[in-house]
Backbone as JSON Lines, residues from 0, in Angstrom:
{"i":0,"aa":"M","n":[-101.39,30.88,169.04],"ca":[-102.47,31.26,168.37],"c":[-103.15,32.15,169.2]}
{"i":1,"aa":"R","n":[-103.34,31.75,170.42],"ca":[-104.19,32.63,171.48],"c":[-103.33,33.9,171.79]}
{"i":2,"aa":"K","n":[-102.16,33.68,171.9],"ca":[-101.33,35.19,172.25],"c":[-101.46,36.12,170.88]}
{"i":3,"aa":"R","n":[-101.55,35.62,169.95],"ca":[-101.55,36.4,168.61],"c":[-102.97,37.31,168.72]}
{"i":4,"aa":"N","n":[-104.02,36.72,169.18],"ca":[-105.31,37.16,169.08],"c":[-105.39,38.37,170.16]}
{"i":5,"aa":"I","n":[-104.73,38.11,171.3],"ca":[-104.51,38.86,172.65],"c":[-103.81,40.2,172.0]}
{"i":6,"aa":"Q","n":[-102.95,40.2,171.27],"ca":[-102.21,41.36,171.01],"c":[-102.97,42.37,170.04]}
{"i":7,"aa":"W","n":[-103.95,41.92,169.42],"ca":[-104.84,42.7,168.66],"c":[-106.09,43.35,169.55]}
{"i":8,"aa":"A","n":[-106.44,42.85,170.71],"ca":[-107.3,43.43,171.57],"c":[-107.34,44.87,171.77]}
{"i":9,"aa":"P","n":[-106.2,45.55,172.11],"ca":[-106.19,46.77,172.36],"c":[-106.66,47.66,171.06]}
{"i":10,"aa":"L","n":[-106.0,47.27,169.95],"ca":[-106.48,48.05,168.77],"c":[-108.09,47.6,168.34]}
{"i":11,"aa":"I","n":[-108.45,46.53,168.46],"ca":[-109.88,46.22,167.99],"c":[-110.67,47.09,169.15]}
{"i":12,"aa":"S","n":[-110.23,47.09,170.41],"ca":[-111.02,47.77,171.36],"c":[-111.19,49.49,170.96]}
{"i":13,"aa":"I","n":[-110.12,49.97,170.7],"ca":[-110.08,51.3,170.17],"c":[-111.18,51.51,168.94]}
{"i":14,"aa":"A","n":[-110.79,50.59,168.02],"ca":[-111.75,50.64,166.7],"c":[-113.13,50.63,167.11]}
{"i":15,"aa":"L","n":[-113.49,49.71,168.04],"ca":[-114.86,49.54,168.48],"c":[-115.35,50.89,169.08]}
{"i":16,"aa":"F","n":[-114.57,51.41,169.86],"ca":[-114.91,52.58,170.81],"c":[-115.24,53.84,169.75]}
{"i":17,"aa":"I","n":[-114.4,53.77,168.83],"ca":[-114.27,54.81,167.93],"c":[-115.68,54.82,166.92]}
{"i":18,"aa":"V","n":[-115.96,53.62,166.43],"ca":[-117.19,53.51,165.49],"c":[-118.34,53.72,166.31]}
{"i":19,"aa":"S","n":[-118.47,53.0,167.91],"ca":[-119.55,53.03,168.63],"c":[-119.85,54.67,168.87]}
{"i":20,"aa":"M","n":[-118.86,55.61,169.16],"ca":[-118.98,56.8,169.72],"c":[-119.58,57.64,168.44]}
{"i":21,"aa":"S","n":[-118.93,57.42,167.0],"ca":[-119.32,57.99,166.03],"c":[-120.79,57.74,165.74]}
{"i":22,"aa":"L","n":[-121.32,56.52,165.83],"ca":[-122.67,55.95,165.48],"c":[-123.59,56.81,166.44]}
{"i":23,"aa":"I","n":[-123.15,56.79,167.77],"ca":[-124.01,57.49,168.76],"c":[-124.39,58.89,168.39]}
{"i":24,"aa":"F","n":[-123.24,59.65,168.03],"ca":[-123.29,61.13,167.64],"c":[-124.11,61.05,166.3]}
{"i":25,"aa":"A","n":[-123.77,60.13,165.44],"ca":[-124.41,60.4,164.11],"c":[-125.78,59.87,164.17]}
{"i":26,"aa":"F","n":[-126.42,59.11,165.11],"ca":[-127.8,58.55,164.96],"c":[-128.8,59.18,166.28]}
{"i":27,"aa":"T","n":[-128.22,59.88,167.18],"ca":[-128.83,60.29,168.27],"c":[-129.03,61.86,167.85]}
{"i":28,"aa":"S","n":[-130.18,62.24,168.48],"ca":[-130.75,63.49,168.01],"c":[-129.69,64.57,168.92]}
{"i":29,"aa":"P","n":[-129.43,65.63,168.51],"ca":[-128.58,66.58,169.02],"c":[-129.15,67.2,170.38]}
{"i":30,"aa":"E","n":[-130.55,67.3,170.28],"ca":[-131.07,67.77,171.47],"c":[-130.93,66.78,172.54]}
{"i":31,"aa":"R","n":[-130.77,65.53,172.21],"ca":[-131.01,64.46,173.29],"c":[-129.58,64.44,173.9]}
{"i":32,"aa":"V","n":[-128.49,64.51,172.93],"ca":[-127.09,64.46,173.14],"c":[-126.95,65.55,174.42]}
{"i":33,"aa":"V","n":[-127.22,66.81,174.16],"ca":[-127.05,67.93,174.72],"c":[-127.89,67.81,176.23]}
{"i":34,"aa":"E","n":[-129.27,67.2,176.01],"ca":[-129.87,67.07,177.27],"c":[-129.12,65.98,178.23]}
{"i":35,"aa":"Y","n":[-128.46,64.99,177.62],"ca":[-127.9,64.05,178.4],"c":[-126.64,64.6,179.01]}
{"i":36,"aa":"I","n":[-125.8,65.12,178.35],"ca":[-124.36,65.77,178.78],"c":[-124.53,67.15,179.41]}
{"i":37,"aa":"G","n":[-125.65,67.96,178.96],"ca":[-125.75,69.33,179.66],"c":[-125.02,70.38,178.64]}
{"i":38,"aa":"I","n":[-125.64,71.57,178.75],"ca":[-125.02,72.64,178.01],"c":[-123.69,72.89,178.37]}
{"i":39,"aa":"G","n":[-123.31,73.04,179.55],"ca":[-121.9,73.49,179.93],"c":[-120.95,72.38,179.84]}
{"i":40,"aa":"N","n":[-121.49,71.08,180.02],"ca":[-120.69,69.81,179.75],"c":[-120.63,69.65,178.46]}
{"i":41,"aa":"G","n":[-121.4,70.11,177.59],"ca":[-121.38,69.93,176.02],"c":[-120.12,70.63,175.51]}
{"i":42,"aa":"Y","n":[-119.67,72.06,175.99],"ca":[-118.46,72.68,175.61],"c":[-117.47,71.95,176.03]}
{"i":43,"aa":"L","n":[-117.28,71.59,177.45],"ca":[-116.19,70.84,178.13],"c":[-115.95,69.4,177.43]}
{"i":44,"aa":"F","n":[-117.04,68.77,177.03],"ca":[-117.0,67.39,176.22],"c":[-116.28,67.65,174.88]}
{"i":45,"aa":"L","n":[-116.73,68.6,174.26],"ca":[-116.05,68.93,172.82],"c":[-114.69,69.13,173.01]}
{"i":46,"aa":"F","n":[-114.2,70.04,173.99],"ca":[-112.8,70.47,174.26],"c":[-111.96,69.2,174.56]}
{"i":47,"aa":"I","n":[-112.56,68.17,175.32],"ca":[-111.83,66.99,175.81],"c":[-111.66,66.27,174.37]}
{"i":48,"aa":"I","n":[-112.79,66.04,173.55],"ca":[-112.66,65.28,172.54],"c":[-111.73,65.89,171.46]}
{"i":49,"aa":"A","n":[-111.77,67.15,171.21],"ca":[-110.77,68.01,170.54],"c":[-109.38,67.71,170.84]}
{"i":50,"aa":"F","n":[-109.17,67.81,172.08],"ca":[-107.7,67.68,172.79],"c":[-107.4,66.17,172.35]}
{"i":51,"aa":"L","n":[-108.0,65.19,172.53],"ca":[-107.77,63.72,172.27],"c":[-107.5,63.53,170.59]}
{"i":52,"aa":"S","n":[-108.34,64.34,170.02],"ca":[-108.08,64.22,168.46],"c":[-106.74,64.92,168.06]}
{"i":53,"aa":"G","n":[-106.46,65.99,168.75],"ca":[-104.89,66.7,168.42],"c":[-103.88,65.95,168.79]}
{"i":54,"aa":"L","n":[-104.16,65.05,170.12],"ca":[-103.01,64.3,170.34],"c":[-102.73,63.01,169.29]}
{"i":55,"aa":"S","n":[-103.85,62.68,168.78],"ca":[-103.59,61.61,167.88],"c":[-104.67,61.46,166.7]}
{"i":56,"aa":"T","n":[-104.32,61.56,165.5],"ca":[-105.09,61.37,164.51],"c":[-105.95,60.35,164.38]}
{"i":57,"aa":"F","n":[-105.49,59.27,164.52],"ca":[-106.13,57.92,164.22],"c":[-106.93,57.26,165.42]}
{"i":58,"aa":"T","n":[-106.81,57.57,166.67],"ca":[-107.35,56.7,167.66],"c":[-108.4,57.53,168.6]}
{"i":59,"aa":"T","n":[-109.0,58.38,167.94],"ca":[-109.95,59.05,168.81],"c":[-111.43,59.26,168.0]}
{"i":60,"aa":"V","n":[-112.42,59.54,168.68],"ca":[-113.66,59.92,167.7],"c":[-113.23,61.26,167.12]}
{"i":61,"aa":"P","n":[-113.83,61.48,165.73],"ca":[-113.55,62.65,165.01],"c":[-114.14,63.75,165.72]}
{"i":62,"aa":"Y","n":[-113.58,64.71,166.21],"ca":[-114.21,65.89,167.0],"c":[-115.32,66.54,165.96]}
{"i":63,"aa":"Q","n":[-114.98,66.43,164.87],"ca":[-115.99,67.2,164.07],"c":[-117.38,66.67,164.1]}
{"i":64,"aa":"V","n":[-117.66,65.31,164.29],"ca":[-118.97,64.68,164.45],"c":[-119.69,65.3,165.74]}
{"i":65,"aa":"V","n":[-118.75,65.33,166.72],"ca":[-119.31,66.02,168.07],"c":[-119.59,67.56,167.89]}
{"i":66,"aa":"L","n":[-118.71,68.29,167.08],"ca":[-118.83,69.71,166.81],"c":[-120.4,69.94,166.16]}
{"i":67,"aa":"V","n":[-120.57,69.14,165.09],"ca":[-121.85,69.25,164.35],"c":[-122.91,68.9,165.11]}
{"i":68,"aa":"T","n":[-122.72,67.78,165.7],"ca":[-123.8,67.55,166.89],"c":[-124.27,68.53,167.77]}
{"i":69,"aa":"L","n":[-123.14,69.1,168.37],"ca":[-123.57,70.26,169.51],"c":[-123.95,71.43,168.8]}
{"i":70,"aa":"A","n":[-123.44,71.7,167.58],"ca":[-124.05,72.79,166.89],"c":[-125.44,72.77,166.49]}
{"i":71,"aa":"A","n":[-125.93,71.61,165.96],"ca":[-127.23,71.35,165.75],"c":[-128.29,71.41,166.97]}
{"i":72,"aa":"S","n":[-127.78,71.15,167.92],"ca":[-128.67,71.22,169.38],"c":[-128.67,72.59,169.66]}
{"i":73,"aa":"G","n":[-127.97,73.71,169.11],"ca":[-128.34,75.04,169.53],"c":[-127.19,75.83,170.16]}
{"i":74,"aa":"L","n":[-126.18,75.25,170.28],"ca":[-124.88,75.81,171.09],"c":[-124.36,76.64,169.98]}
{"i":75,"aa":"N","n":[-123.56,77.85,170.53],"ca":[-123.04,78.83,169.83],"c":[-122.06,78.35,169.02]}
{"i":76,"aa":"P","n":[-122.08,78.4,167.53],"ca":[-121.07,77.84,166.45],"c":[-119.72,78.5,166.75]}
{"i":77,"aa":"L","n":[-119.71,79.86,167.15],"ca":[-118.41,80.38,167.29],"c":[-117.79,80.0,168.49]}
{"i":78,"aa":"L","n":[-118.59,79.97,169.5],"ca":[-117.78,79.6,170.79],"c":[-117.5,77.86,170.75]}
{"i":79,"aa":"L","n":[-118.31,77.18,169.94],"ca":[-117.8,75.94,169.67],"c":[-116.63,75.7,168.95]}
{"i":80,"aa":"G","n":[-116.49,76.66,167.76],"ca":[-115.34,76.59,167.05],"c":[-113.93,77.09,167.84]}
{"i":81,"aa":"I","n":[-114.25,77.97,168.88],"ca":[-112.9,78.39,169.69],"c":[-112.41,77.24,170.4]}
{"i":82,"aa":"I","n":[-113.85,76.81,171.02],"ca":[-113.35,75.64,171.99],"c":[-112.69,74.44,171.42]}
{"i":83,"aa":"A","n":[-113.28,74.09,170.29],"ca":[-112.7,72.83,169.59],"c":[-111.18,73.19,169.01]}
{"i":84,"aa":"A","n":[-111.05,74.34,168.41],"ca":[-109.66,74.74,167.95],"c":[-108.74,74.64,169.05]}
{"i":85,"aa":"S","n":[-108.98,75.29,170.25],"ca":[-108.18,75.29,171.42],"c":[-107.88,73.93,171.99]}
{"i":86,"aa":"G","n":[-108.66,73.03,171.86],"ca":[-108.5,71.68,172.5],"c":[-107.56,70.94,171.29]}
{"i":87,"aa":"V","n":[-107.97,71.16,170.03],"ca":[-107.0,70.6,168.93],"c":[-105.47,71.18,169.0]}
{"i":88,"aa":"A","n":[-105.42,72.3,169.11],"ca":[-104.23,73.2,169.43],"c":[-103.19,72.82,170.57]}
{"i":89,"aa":"I","n":[-103.86,72.31,171.78],"ca":[-103.35,71.93,172.88],"c":[-102.78,70.33,172.62]}
{"i":90,"aa":"G","n":[-103.66,69.85,171.91],"ca":[-103.33,68.46,171.64],"c":[-101.98,68.22,170.55]}
{"i":91,"aa":"D","n":[-102.12,69.09,169.56],"ca":[-101.11,69.43,168.56],"c":[-99.93,69.8,169.21]}
{"i":92,"aa":"T","n":[-99.81,70.51,170.28],"ca":[-98.5,70.85,170.99],"c":[-97.73,69.52,171.38]}
{"i":93,"aa":"L","n":[-98.29,68.52,171.73],"ca":[-97.62,67.29,171.73],"c":[-96.69,66.66,170.66]}
{"i":94,"aa":"S","n":[-97.59,66.81,169.49],"ca":[-96.98,66.39,168.23],"c":[-96.09,67.33,167.81]}
{"i":95,"aa":"Y","n":[-96.0,68.68,168.05],"ca":[-94.88,69.65,167.77],"c":[-93.77,69.11,168.83]}
{"i":96,"aa":"H","n":[-93.68,68.93,169.98],"ca":[-92.65,68.42,170.82],"c":[-92.32,67.16,170.35]}
{"i":97,"aa":"L","n":[-93.06,66.33,169.97],"ca":[-92.51,64.91,169.52],"c":[-91.77,65.21,168.33]}
{"i":98,"aa":"G","n":[-91.81,66.03,167.47],"ca":[-90.87,66.38,166.42],"c":[-89.71,66.94,166.87]}
{"i":99,"aa":"Y","n":[-89.9,67.89,167.84],"ca":[-88.81,68.62,168.17],"c":[-87.86,67.9,169.01]}
{"i":100,"aa":"Y","n":[-88.29,67.12,169.99],"ca":[-87.34,66.41,170.75],"c":[-86.97,64.87,170.2]}
{"i":101,"aa":"G","n":[-88.11,64.37,169.23],"ca":[-87.54,63.21,168.59],"c":[-86.87,63.26,167.47]}
{"i":102,"aa":"R","n":[-86.33,64.43,167.0],"ca":[-85.53,64.72,166.0],"c":[-84.25,63.85,165.75]}
{"i":103,"aa":"A","n":[-83.82,63.64,167.16],"ca":[-82.56,62.89,167.34],"c":[-82.75,61.29,166.93]}
{"i":104,"aa":"L","n":[-83.98,60.96,166.62],"ca":[-84.04,59.66,166.26],"c":[-84.16,59.53,164.63]}
{"i":105,"aa":"I","n":[-84.33,60.59,164.15],"ca":[-84.28,60.62,162.57],"c":[-82.8,60.22,162.09]}
{"i":106,"aa":"P","n":[-82.74,59.08,161.15],"ca":[-81.69,59.05,160.54],"c":[-81.05,60.27,159.59]}
{"i":107,"aa":"E","n":[-79.79,60.14,159.2],"ca":[-79.13,61.34,158.57],"c":[-80.03,61.34,157.23]}
{"i":108,"aa":"K","n":[-80.48,60.47,156.72],"ca":[-81.0,60.63,155.33],"c":[-82.34,61.35,155.43]}
{"i":109,"aa":"G","n":[-82.88,61.2,156.57],"ca":[-84.34,62.02,156.81],"c":[-84.0,63.49,157.38]}
{"i":110,"aa":"A","n":[-82.68,64.09,157.43],"ca":[-82.62,65.32,157.92],"c":[-83.0,66.38,156.58]}
{"i":111,"aa":"W","n":[-83.29,65.84,155.74],"ca":[-83.59,66.92,154.51],"c":[-84.61,67.8,154.73]}
{"i":112,"aa":"I","n":[-85.61,67.1,155.59],"ca":[-86.85,67.92,155.97],"c":[-86.4,69.15,156.85]}
{"i":113,"aa":"Q","n":[-85.55,69.02,157.61],"ca":[-85.26,69.84,158.56],"c":[-84.59,71.17,157.87]}
{"i":114,"aa":"Q","n":[-83.76,70.7,156.79],"ca":[-82.96,71.66,155.86],"c":[-83.89,72.52,155.16]}
{"i":115,"aa":"K","n":[-84.88,71.71,154.4],"ca":[-85.82,72.48,153.71],"c":[-86.7,73.46,154.43]}
{"i":116,"aa":"I","n":[-87.13,73.03,155.74],"ca":[-87.92,73.85,156.39],"c":[-87.28,75.11,156.89]}
{"i":117,"aa":"Q","n":[-85.9,74.85,157.26],"ca":[-85.21,75.87,157.7],"c":[-84.83,76.91,156.52]}
{"i":118,"aa":"H","n":[-84.69,76.46,155.38],"ca":[-84.45,77.29,154.23],"c":[-85.74,78.13,153.68]}
{"i":119,"aa":"L","n":[-86.83,77.61,153.9],"ca":[-88.11,77.99,153.53],"c":[-88.41,79.29,154.69]}
{"i":120,"aa":"A","n":[-88.02,78.97,155.95],"ca":[-88.25,79.93,157.0],"c":[-87.31,81.14,156.84]}
{"i":121,"aa":"A","n":[-86.05,80.86,156.24],"ca":[-85.04,81.95,156.17],"c":[-85.47,82.76,154.92]}
{"i":122,"aa":"T","n":[-86.07,82.24,153.9],"ca":[-86.27,82.9,152.61],"c":[-87.55,83.57,152.6]}
{"i":123,"aa":"Q","n":[-88.69,82.95,153.22],"ca":[-89.94,83.35,153.04],"c":[-90.52,83.42,154.48]}
{"i":124,"aa":"P","n":[-90.02,84.25,155.4],"ca":[-90.52,84.58,156.63],"c":[-91.92,84.9,156.89]}
{"i":125,"aa":"R","n":[-92.45,85.59,155.99],"ca":[-93.85,86.21,155.87],"c":[-94.68,85.09,155.36]}
{"i":126,"aa":"L","n":[-94.31,84.43,154.53],"ca":[-95.37,83.47,153.86],"c":[-95.55,82.34,154.79]}
{"i":127,"aa":"L","n":[-94.77,82.01,155.67],"ca":[-95.05,80.85,156.31],"c":[-96.53,80.87,157.32]}
{"i":128,"aa":"P","n":[-96.39,82.18,157.93],"ca":[-97.72,82.23,158.79],"c":[-99.07,82.33,158.02]}
{"i":129,"aa":"L","n":[-98.88,82.69,156.83],"ca":[-100.3,82.66,155.98],"c":[-100.43,81.11,155.61]}
{"i":130,"aa":"I","n":[-99.25,80.43,155.31],"ca":[-99.62,79.0,154.98],"c":[-100.25,78.26,156.18]}
{"i":131,"aa":"F","n":[-99.77,78.58,157.5],"ca":[-100.29,77.9,158.51],"c":[-101.57,78.35,158.74]}
{"i":132,"aa":"F","n":[-102.05,79.44,158.72],"ca":[-103.43,80.09,158.76],"c":[-104.37,79.19,157.66]}
{"i":133,"aa":"G","n":[-103.86,79.34,156.62],"ca":[-104.5,78.62,155.45],"c":[-104.72,77.07,155.64]}
{"i":134,"aa":"W","n":[-103.7,76.44,156.19],"ca":[-103.91,74.87,156.36],"c":[-105.01,74.9,157.57]}
{"i":135,"aa":"G","n":[-104.85,75.51,158.63],"ca":[-105.83,75.41,159.6],"c":[-107.15,75.74,159.25]}
{"i":136,"aa":"A","n":[-107.26,76.67,158.41],"ca":[-108.51,77.1,158.19],"c":[-109.26,76.46,156.99]}
{"i":137,"aa":"F","n":[-108.61,75.86,156.01],"ca":[-109.27,75.35,154.71],"c":[-108.77,73.88,154.34]}
{"i":138,"aa":"V","n":[-107.93,73.3,155.11],"ca":[-107.33,71.97,154.5],"c":[-107.83,71.0,155.69]}
{"i":139,"aa":"P","n":[-108.71,70.04,155.14],"ca":[-109.3,69.25,156.23],"c":[-108.48,68.01,156.47]}
{"i":140,"aa":"L","n":[-107.2,68.17,156.85],"ca":[-106.28,67.21,156.99],"c":[-105.7,67.58,158.63]}
{"i":141,"aa":"S","n":[-105.04,66.43,159.19],"ca":[-104.38,66.83,160.67],"c":[-103.61,67.64,160.46]}
{"i":142,"aa":"N","n":[-103.58,68.66,161.64],"ca":[-102.23,69.6,161.82],"c":[-100.87,68.76,162.07]}
{"i":143,"aa":"D","n":[-100.99,67.59,162.52],"ca":[-99.77,66.93,162.65],"c":[-98.57,66.89,161.69]}
{"i":144,"aa":"V","n":[-99.12,66.87,160.31],"ca":[-98.39,67.39,159.13],"c":[-97.31,68.28,159.38]}
{"i":145,"aa":"L","n":[-97.89,69.45,159.88],"ca":[-97.22,70.65,159.93],"c":[-96.5,70.67,161.52]}
{"i":146,"aa":"T","n":[-97.27,70.27,162.46],"ca":[-96.49,70.43,163.79],"c":[-95.35,69.45,163.92]}
{"i":147,"aa":"I","n":[-95.35,68.2,163.38],"ca":[-94.23,67.2,163.61],"c":[-93.24,67.62,162.79]}
{"i":148,"aa":"S","n":[-93.47,68.14,161.56],"ca":[-92.35,68.55,160.63],"c":[-91.75,69.79,161.11]}
{"i":149,"aa":"F","n":[-92.31,70.79,161.4],"ca":[-91.67,71.89,161.79],"c":[-91.28,72.03,163.25]}
{"i":150,"aa":"G","n":[-91.57,70.88,164.21],"ca":[-90.89,70.74,165.38],"c":[-89.6,70.08,165.25]}
{"i":151,"aa":"I","n":[-89.46,69.14,164.17],"ca":[-88.24,68.63,163.71],"c":[-87.13,69.66,163.22]}
{"i":152,"aa":"A","n":[-87.66,70.67,162.55],"ca":[-86.93,71.75,162.18],"c":[-86.58,72.57,163.12]}
{"i":153,"aa":"R","n":[-87.13,72.53,164.22],"ca":[-87.03,73.49,165.34],"c":[-87.52,74.88,165.16]}
{"i":154,"aa":"Y","n":[-88.66,74.88,164.24],"ca":[-89.23,76.26,163.98],"c":[-89.83,76.58,165.29]}
{"i":155,"aa":"P","n":[-89.82,78.06,165.44],"ca":[-90.37,78.5,166.83],"c":[-91.9,78.2,167.17]}
{"i":156,"aa":"F","n":[-92.16,77.5,168.12],"ca":[-93.39,77.13,168.52],"c":[-94.61,78.15,168.35]}
{"i":157,"aa":"F","n":[-94.48,79.34,168.99],"ca":[-95.53,80.27,168.83],"c":[-95.77,80.75,167.55]}
{"i":158,"aa":"K","n":[-94.62,80.89,166.54],"ca":[-94.7,81.38,165.2],"c":[-95.61,80.31,164.41]}
{"i":159,"aa":"L","n":[-95.59,79.17,164.71],"ca":[-96.17,77.93,164.1],"c":[-97.65,78.04,164.72]}
{"i":160,"aa":"M","n":[-97.75,77.85,165.87],"ca":[-98.95,77.49,166.61],"c":[-100.08,78.6,166.43]}
{"i":161,"aa":"T","n":[-99.58,79.96,166.48],"ca":[-100.64,80.94,166.49],"c":[-101.42,81.1,165.47]}
{"i":162,"aa":"P","n":[-100.8,81.19,164.21],"ca":[-101.65,81.18,162.99],"c":[-102.41,79.86,162.8]}
{"i":163,"aa":"L","n":[-101.8,78.81,162.92],"ca":[-102.36,77.43,162.98],"c":[-103.69,77.51,163.76]}
{"i":164,"aa":"W","n":[-103.74,77.85,165.05],"ca":[-104.78,77.89,165.92],"c":[-105.83,78.8,165.49]}
{"i":165,"aa":"L","n":[-105.34,80.24,164.96],"ca":[-106.38,81.02,164.39],"c":[-107.22,80.36,163.07]}
{"i":166,"aa":"G","n":[-106.53,79.66,162.27],"ca":[-106.94,79.1,161.06],"c":[-107.87,78.02,161.54]}
{"i":167,"aa":"T","n":[-107.41,77.11,162.38],"ca":[-108.34,76.05,163.07],"c":[-109.75,76.67,163.78]}
{"i":168,"aa":"I","n":[-109.53,77.97,164.12],"ca":[-110.77,78.47,164.88],"c":[-111.8,78.81,163.43]}
{"i":169,"aa":"V","n":[-111.31,79.22,162.54],"ca":[-112.17,79.52,161.41],"c":[-112.72,78.15,160.78]}
{"i":170,"aa":"F","n":[-111.68,77.21,160.6],"ca":[-112.31,75.93,160.22],"c":[-113.3,75.24,161.04]}
{"i":171,"aa":"C","n":[-113.2,75.24,162.34],"ca":[-114.17,74.66,163.16],"c":[-115.34,75.42,163.29]}
{"i":172,"aa":"S","n":[-115.27,76.96,163.27],"ca":[-116.52,77.62,163.16],"c":[-117.3,77.53,161.96]}
{"i":173,"aa":"M","n":[-116.68,77.23,160.86],"ca":[-117.43,77.0,159.65],"c":[-118.11,75.54,159.83]}
{"i":174,"aa":"I","n":[-117.31,74.56,160.28],"ca":[-118.02,73.27,160.33],"c":[-119.33,73.49,161.32]}
{"i":175,"aa":"A","n":[-119.13,74.29,162.46],"ca":[-120.29,74.16,163.39],"c":[-121.29,75.0,162.71]}
{"i":176,"aa":"Y","n":[-121.1,76.0,162.01],"ca":[-122.27,76.8,161.38],"c":[-122.77,75.98,160.02]}
{"i":177,"aa":"F","n":[-122.14,75.49,159.22],"ca":[-122.49,74.92,157.92],"c":[-122.9,73.58,158.32]}
{"i":178,"aa":"G","n":[-122.16,72.79,159.21],"ca":[-122.43,71.5,159.68],"c":[-123.79,71.42,160.33]}
{"i":179,"aa":"D","n":[-124.24,72.37,161.08],"ca":[-125.66,72.68,161.67],"c":[-126.69,72.77,160.45]}
{"i":180,"aa":"Q","n":[-126.35,73.49,159.54],"ca":[-127.35,73.72,158.25],"c":[-127.35,72.43,157.66]}
{"i":181,"aa":"I","n":[-126.31,71.87,157.15],"ca":[-126.35,70.52,156.62],"c":[-127.25,69.47,157.37]}
{"i":182,"aa":"F","n":[-126.87,69.55,158.66],"ca":[-127.76,68.52,159.61],"c":[-129.07,68.57,159.53]}
{"i":183,"aa":"W","n":[-129.51,69.95,159.61],"ca":[-130.89,69.94,159.55],"c":[-131.59,69.87,158.25]}
{"i":184,"aa":"S","n":[-130.98,70.13,157.18],"ca":[-131.43,69.9,155.82],"c":[-131.49,68.59,155.52]}
{"i":185,"aa":"L","n":[-130.5,67.73,156.04],"ca":[-130.69,66.15,155.66],"c":[-131.69,65.62,156.5]}
{"i":186,"aa":"R","n":[-131.63,66.22,157.91],"ca":[-133.0,65.52,158.64],"c":[-134.2,65.96,158.09]}
{"i":187,"aa":"G","n":[-134.36,66.98,157.24],"ca":[-135.53,67.4,156.82],"c":[-135.91,66.4,155.48]}
{"i":188,"aa":"L","n":[-134.91,66.2,155.0],"ca":[-134.98,65.03,153.86],"c":[-135.53,63.71,154.29]}
{"i":189,"aa":"F","n":[-134.87,63.36,155.29],"ca":[-135.22,62.01,155.67],"c":[-136.35,61.74,156.8]}
{"i":190,"aa":"S","n":[-136.89,62.98,157.29],"ca":[-138.12,62.77,158.11],"c":[-139.36,62.65,157.47]}
């Protein structure tokens, strides 16, 4: 019984860390957060959190909470968007390589995804970059869906990551700008 409880300790610790960090950023004033970590460190902190979010979708503090908090404190929304998107893109590189090199682990029945993507790449080469950009800019889901799948299919890395990164810059900049506006509007309602 005690051994079974111990095996859950890492998962519970990660969950508590995620919840506590989210609560800190949600209920602490943005000025206080930036005052504590510093302006220059705010950009670095966002990059690290976004990088960790790009590495894994479910085991880190959502970088969007940090992004909105830093934007509400007065940091430049466009610069925040570029930094957050760059951190996410570098983290997504691991997902791409996981798919690329892990494809040998996929059973024969799972090879259909590789064939579908290769067929799509051959028949619609101009459409895919637009899809990647659109996914990054307007779909609030993890980029891992694309990076792992296209890594499995051995789609060229830069043809995937460049438009995805540019789209993610748009997405993160919109979150920083509009998140800042929403944050202060809500704060005004509850003050």
